[in-house]
C-alpha positions as CSV (number, residue, x, y, z in Angstrom):
1,M,0.0,0.0,0.0
2,D,2.9,2.4,0.8
3,F,4.2,1.9,-2.7
4,L,0.8,2.8,-4.2
5,N,0.6,5.8,-1.9
6,A,4.0,6.9,-3.1
7,I,2.8,6.6,-6.8
8,V,-0.3,8.7,-6.1
9,A,1.8,11.3,-4.2
10,L,4.2,11.4,-7.2
11,L,1.3,11.8,-9.6
12,N,-0.3,14.5,-7.4
13,F,2.8,16.7,-6.9
14,V,5.2,15.9,-9.8
15,I,3.9,14.1,-12.8
16,I,0.5,15.8,-13.4
17,P,1.5,19.4,-12.5
18,A,4.8,19.0,-14.6
19,T,3.0,17.5,-17.6
20,A,0.4,20.4,-17.6
21,Y,3.1,23.0,-17.1
22,G,5.2,21.3,-19.8
23,A,2.3,21.5,-22.2
24,Q,2.0,25.2,-21.6
25,L,5.7,25.9,-22.1
26,A,5.7,23.7,-25.3
27,L,3.0,25.8,-26.8
28,G,4.8,28.9,-25.8
29,A,8.1,27.7,-27.1
30,L,6.5,26.5,-30.4
31,G,5.6,30.3,-31.0
32,V,9.1,31.4,-30.2
33,T,10.7,28.7,-32.4
34,L,8.3,29.5,-35.3
35,I,9.2,33.2,-35.3
36,Y,12.9,32.4,-35.0
37,G,12.9,29.8,-37.7
38,I,10.9,31.9,-40.2
39,L,11.5,35.6,-39.3
40,R,15.0,34.8,-37.9
41,F,15.0,36.7,-34.6
42,S,14.2,35.9,-31.0
43,N,10.9,37.6,-30.2
44,F,11.3,38.8,-26.6
45,A,7.7,40.2,-26.7
46,H,6.3,36.7,-26.9
47,G,5.6,36.4,-23.1
48,D,3.7,39.7,-23.2
49,T,1.8,38.5,-26.3
50,M,0.7,35.6,-24.1
51,A,-0.4,38.1,-21.4
52,F,-2.3,40.3,-23.8
53,G,-4.0,37.5,-25.5
54,T,-5.1,36.0,-22.1
55,G,-6.2,39.4,-20.9
56,M,-8.4,39.7,-24.0
57,V,-9.8,36.2,-23.3
58,I,-10.6,37.2,-19.7
59,L,-12.5,40.3,-20.9
60,V,-14.5,38.3,-23.4
61,T,-15.1,35.7,-20.7
62,W,-16.5,38.3,-18.3
63,W,-18.7,39.7,-21.0
64,M,-20.1,36.2,-21.8
65,Q,-20.7,35.4,-18.2
66,G,-22.5,38.7,-17.8
67,L,-24.8,37.6,-20.6
68,G,-25.3,34.2,-18.9
69,I,-23.3,32.3,-21.6
70,H,-21.6,29.3,-20.1
71,L,-20.0,26.0,-21.4
72,G,-21.4,23.7,-18.6
73,P,-18.6,21.9,-16.9
74,L,-16.0,23.4,-19.2
75,P,-14.4,26.9,-18.5
76,T,-16.2,29.7,-20.4
77,A,-12.8,30.9,-21.5
78,L,-12.8,28.2,-24.2
79,L,-15.7,30.0,-25.9
80,A,-13.8,33.3,-25.5
81,L,-10.6,31.9,-26.9
82,P,-11.3,32.5,-30.7
83,F,-12.1,36.2,-29.9
84,G,-8.8,36.5,-27.9
85,I,-6.8,34.9,-30.7
86,A,-8.4,37.2,-33.3
87,I,-7.7,40.4,-31.2
88,T,-4.2,39.3,-30.5
89,A,-3.5,38.3,-34.2
90,A,-4.7,41.8,-35.2
91,L,-2.3,43.4,-32.6
92,V,0.7,41.4,-33.7
93,L,0.0,41.9,-37.4
94,G,-0.4,45.7,-36.7
95,T,2.9,45.7,-34.8
96,D,4.6,43.9,-37.7
97,R,3.3,46.5,-40.2
98,A,4.2,49.4,-37.9
99,V,7.6,48.2,-36.6
100,Y,9.1,45.0,-37.8
101,R,8.4,45.4,-41.6
102,F,10.6,48.5,-41.7
103,Y,13.6,46.7,-40.2
104,R,12.9,43.6,-42.5
105,K,13.0,45.8,-45.6
106,Q,16.3,47.3,-44.4
107,K,17.6,43.7,-43.9
108,A,18.6,44.7,-40.3
109,A,20.7,42.2,-38.4
110,P,18.9,39.8,-36.1
111,V,20.3,41.4,-33.1
112,I,18.6,44.7,-34.0
113,L,15.3,43.0,-34.4
114,V,15.9,41.4,-30.9
115,I,16.4,44.9,-29.4
116,V,13.3,46.2,-31.3
117,S,11.3,43.2,-29.9
118,M,12.4,44.2,-26.4
119,G,10.9,47.7,-26.9
120,V,7.6,46.1,-28.2
121,M,7.7,43.8,-25.1
122,F,7.7,46.8,-22.7
123,I,4.9,48.6,-24.7
124,M,2.7,45.5,-24.8
125,N,3.4,44.9,-21.1
126,G,2.2,48.5,-20.3
127,V,-0.9,48.2,-22.6
128,T,-1.8,44.8,-20.9
129,R,-1.5,46.2,-17.4
130,F,-3.5,49.4,-18.4
131,V,-6.3,47.3,-19.9
132,I,-6.6,44.4,-17.5
133,G,-4.8,45.7,-14.3
134,V,-2.0,44.3,-12.2
135,N,-3.8,42.2,-9.8
136,E,-4.1,38.4,-9.8
137,I,-7.3,37.3,-11.6
138,R,-8.9,33.9,-11.4
139,F,-11.3,33.3,-14.4
140,D,-11.8,29.5,-14.3
141,D,-15.3,28.3,-13.9
142,G,-17.1,25.0,-14.6
143,A,-16.2,21.8,-12.9
144,R,-13.1,22.1,-10.7
145,F,-11.9,18.5,-10.4
146,L,-12.0,15.5,-12.8
147,I,-10.8,13.3,-10.0
148,N,-11.5,14.4,-6.4
149,A,-8.9,13.5,-3.7
150,G,-11.6,12.7,-1.1
151,E,-13.7,10.5,-3.4
152,F,-10.5,8.8,-4.6
153,K,-9.4,7.9,-1.0
154,K,-12.9,6.5,-0.2
155,A,-12.9,4.4,-3.4
156,T,-9.4,3.0,-3.0
157,G,-8.8,3.0,0.8
158,L,-5.4,4.6,0.2
159,A,-4.0,7.3,2.6
160,E,-3.2,9.5,-0.4
161,G,-6.0,11.1,-2.5
162,L,-5.4,11.6,-6.2
163,A,-6.5,15.1,-7.3
164,F,-6.7,15.8,-11.0
165,R,-8.0,19.2,-11.8
166,S,-10.1,19.8,-14.8
167,T,-7.9,22.6,-16.0
168,Q,-4.9,20.3,-16.0
169,A,-6.8,17.7,-18.1
170,L,-7.9,20.5,-20.4
171,T,-4.4,21.8,-20.8
172,I,-3.0,18.4,-21.8
173,V,-5.9,17.6,-24.2
174,T,-5.8,21.1,-25.8
175,A,-2.0,21.0,-26.2
176,V,-2.2,17.6,-28.0
177,I,-4.9,18.8,-30.4
178,V,-3.1,22.1,-31.1
179,V,0.3,20.4,-31.7
180,A,-1.3,17.8,-34.0
181,A,-3.1,20.6,-36.0
182,L,0.1,22.6,-36.2
183,F,2.2,19.7,-37.5
184,W,-0.6,18.8,-40.0
185,F,-0.7,22.4,-41.2
186,L,3.1,22.7,-41.6
187,N,3.4,19.3,-43.3
188,R,0.3,18.9,-45.4
189,T,-1.0,22.3,-46.5
190,R,0.5,24.5,-49.3
191,T,1.0,27.5,-47.0
192,G,2.7,25.3,-44.4
193,K,5.1,23.9,-47.0
194,S,5.8,27.5,-48.2
195,M,6.6,28.4,-44.6
196,R,9.0,25.6,-44.2
197,A,10.7,26.3,-47.6
198,Y,11.0,30.0,-46.6
199,S,12.6,28.9,-43.3
200,D,15.1,26.6,-45.0
201,N,16.2,28.9,-47.7
202,E,14.7,32.4,-48.2
203,D,16.3,33.2,-51.5
204,L,15.4,29.9,-53.1
205,A,11.8,30.3,-51.8
206,L,11.5,33.8,-53.3
207,L,12.7,32.4,-56.7
208,S,10.1,29.7,-56.6
209,G,7.4,32.3,-56.3
210,I,6.5,32.2,-52.6
211,N,5.0,35.4,-51.3
212,P,7.1,36.5,-48.4
213,E,4.5,38.9,-47.0
214,R,1.9,36.1,-46.9
215,V,4.4,33.8,-45.1
216,V,5.2,36.5,-42.5
217,A,1.6,37.3,-41.9
218,V,0.6,33.6,-41.4
219,T,3.6,33.1,-39.1
220,W,2.5,36.0,-36.9
221,I,-1.1,34.7,-36.8
222,I,0.0,31.2,-35.8
223,A,2.4,32.6,-33.2
224,A,-0.5,34.8,-31.8
225,G,-2.7,31.8,-31.6
226,L,-0.2,29.7,-29.8
227,A,0.6,32.5,-27.4
228,T,-3.1,33.1,-26.6
229,I,-3.8,29.4,-26.1
230,A,-0.7,28.9,-24.0
231,G,-1.3,31.9,-21.9
232,T,-5.0,31.1,-21.4
233,L,-4.2,27.5,-20.3
234,Y,-1.6,28.8,-17.9
235,G,-4.0,31.3,-16.5
236,L,-6.7,28.7,-16.0
237,D,-4.4,26.2,-14.4
238,K,-2.8,28.8,-12.0
239,A,-4.1,32.4,-12.2
240,F,-3.6,35.4,-14.5
241,K,-1.1,38.1,-13.4
242,A,0.5,40.2,-16.2
243,F,3.9,40.1,-14.4
244,N,4.0,36.3,-14.3
245,Y,4.0,36.1,-18.1
246,F,7.0,38.3,-18.2
247,Q,8.7,35.9,-15.8
248,L,7.5,33.0,-18.0
249,L,9.7,34.3,-20.8
250,L,12.8,32.6,-19.4
251,P,11.5,29.0,-19.2
252,I,9.9,29.5,-22.6
253,F,13.1,30.6,-24.2
254,A,15.0,27.9,-22.3
255,S,12.5,25.3,-23.7
256,A,12.9,26.5,-27.3
257,I,16.8,26.7,-27.1
258,V,17.2,23.4,-25.2
259,G,15.1,21.7,-27.9
260,G,16.8,23.5,-30.7
261,L,15.7,26.9,-32.1
262,G,13.7,26.4,-35.2
263,S,12.7,22.8,-34.4
264,P,9.0,22.4,-33.5
265,L,9.7,18.9,-32.1
266,G,12.6,20.3,-30.1
267,A,10.3,23.0,-28.6
268,I,7.9,20.4,-27.3
269,A,10.6,18.2,-25.9
270,G,12.4,21.2,-24.4
271,G,9.1,22.3,-22.8
272,F,8.6,19.0,-20.9
273,L,12.3,18.8,-20.0
274,I,12.3,22.2,-18.4
275,A,8.9,21.6,-16.7
276,F,9.9,18.3,-15.1
277,S,13.3,19.7,-14.1
278,E,11.8,22.7,-12.4
279,V,9.1,20.7,-10.6
280,G,11.6,17.9,-9.7
281,F,14.2,20.2,-8.3
282,T,11.8,22.3,-6.2
283,Y,9.5,19.5,-4.9
284,A,9.9,18.4,-1.3
285,W,10.4,14.7,-1.7
286,K,9.9,13.8,2.0
287,K,6.4,12.4,1.5
288,V,7.4,10.1,-1.3
289,A,10.7,9.1,0.4
290,T,8.7,8.3,3.6
291,Y,6.4,5.9,1.8
292,V,9.1,4.0,-0.1
293,L,12.1,4.0,2.4
294,P,12.4,2.0,5.7
295,E,11.5,4.2,8.7
296,S,15.1,4.3,9.7
297,L,16.1,5.9,6.4
298,A,13.2,8.3,6.0
299,P,14.5,11.9,5.7
300,D,14.1,14.4,8.6
301,G,14.0,17.4,6.4
302,L,11.9,18.2,3.4
303,A,14.4,16.5,1.0
304,Q,14.0,19.6,-1.3
305,L,16.9,20.5,-3.5
306,L,15.8,24.1,-4.2
307,S,13.1,26.4,-2.8
308,T,10.2,27.1,-5.3
309,D,11.4,30.8,-5.2
310,Y,14.4,29.6,-7.3
311,K,12.4,27.4,-9.8
312,F,13.4,29.8,-12.7
313,A,17.1,29.3,-11.8
314,V,16.7,25.7,-12.9
315,S,15.6,26.9,-16.4
316,F,18.5,29.3,-16.4
317,A,21.1,26.7,-15.4
318,I,19.8,24.2,-18.0
319,L,20.0,27.0,-20.6
320,I,23.6,27.8,-19.8
321,V,24.7,24.2,-19.9
322,V,23.1,23.6,-23.3
323,L,24.5,26.8,-24.7
324,L,28.0,25.8,-23.5
325,F,28.0,22.2,-24.6
326,K,25.3,21.9,-27.4
327,P,24.3,25.3,-28.7
328,T,22.1,23.8,-31.5
329,G,20.0,22.0,-28.8
330,L,18.9,18.5,-28.4
331,F,17.2,18.3,-31.9
332,K,19.9,20.2,-33.8
333,G,18.1,23.5,-34.4
334,K,19.8,26.6,-35.5
335,S,22.8,27.8,-33.4
336,V,22.1,30.6,-31.0
């Protein structure tokens, strides 16, 4: 029984939270890697694009709730998501027209576009805080748990209860659907193949008649969609606070770089690697160790490698190690 209790505790505090968090990071990293692979610069405004998109979803969610529109056991935010994506896509397309296109025409070096994206990041950060505020916002509604800890304990007789929140299940299912749709789009549609060709060799793609402005516009729309979905799932799972999305930029970039910039598969693998590392290093393993070890070997302390305050330091450490020893990432993306 102790072994089963240890597995349930592991699922509760490590595997399920890390899988949900990894799915959110993977979606965010996919947006970063897509921009890097096609537009050839690291978009530092991606975290704030997530915050802006989530803020729009929250506003539309409140409007729908005010009209009495709900989605039963599912969060109303799912109904608001298409509106949030549309508004965010309009914003990033407008930003591209107003800012990035000028530097693209000048054939500016990638480092200049990175600096420009930092400026865009601060502006978007200010706009988001002005529109939605700076306080923490919880906007999840519908059923709270898919599996309730108390009911699980009654049904199984175990000391540990398994709690599986509906937002965690929704995050995992949505991420699988979005990733499958993205890979289908990139591999099976004419526009997706054009984007891959443009990413591989811009000059050859232009000679073959591919419209670069169309490729750029579709890339921004997809990146806005990924950012809004990732941000909304993160907000539903935890809570929305604009500053948290700014902090999220580090693990998202770490995920994209660890997997290999420009590699969609690498972004997904990197997201889960970073998520499991963060959760694994900051979890207090005392409870699991107490179940599986003899009483004489049970730890006295929390058996925690790092405080949760330092969870982003894990991403940073992994990022540094990868940049030092394998700068193209695990899936051989483009060198940073």
